[in-house]
N, C-alpha and C positions, 0 to 999 in steps of 0.2 A: 289456076286456082280452082279448087273443088267447089261444086255448087251443092250445098247441103239442103236447100229449101225444098227440094223434091223428095226428101226422105222423111220417114216417120221419126218422131222425136226419140222413141225408146231405143232403137239401134244406135242412133247418134250419141245419145247419152251414155250408152254402154261403151261405145268407141272412145269417147272423151275420157270416161272413167279408167278404161284400160290404159290409154296413153298417159294419163296423169299418174297412175300407179307406177308405170315403168319409169317415168321421169323422176318421181320421188325416190324410187329405189336406186336409180343411178346417182342421184344427188347424195343419198345416204352412204353409198359405197365410197364416195369421195372423202368421207370422214373429215369434213371441214371444221377446222379449229377457230377459236376466236381470233388468233393471230392471222389466220388466212382470210378471215372476213375483213380485216383492216387493210389488206393488200390493195394497191391501186393499179389502175390501167387508164389508158387514154380512150375515151369515148369520142367518136367522130363529131358528135354534135354538142355534147355536154362537157367535154374536157375531162379532167381527172375525176374518176369515180372509184369507189371501193367495191369490193365483191359484195359486201353487205347491201350496198345501194342497188347494185345490179340484181341481186336476188330479190330484194323488196319490189323492184319493178316487175320482175317475172311473176311474183306472187300476186301483185295487183292485177296483172294481165289475166292470170288464171281466174281470179275472183270475178273479174269483169265477164269472162266467158260463163262462169257459173250463174251469174245474175242474168245474163242473156238467156240461158237455158231455162231458168226459173220463169222468166217472163213469157217465153214461148209456151211452156207447159201450162201456165195459168190461162193463157188465151185459148188453148186447144181444149180446155175442159168445158 
């Protein structure tokens, strides 16, 4: 696991932004339809989940990281 605490926030924020842009571009390339969002799969812990639920969890995860970044930036000012 990478240790990010030793690095300045600005390059880490740029890295996060770049990786997020790539992820969102990849997601757009999938051209996910409403019907695809309703497809289900088995999650090892939660049982049956839809693609929409999985994407919502990923979004929440990203937003949590953005909130962490904001807290760090506020503390460093």
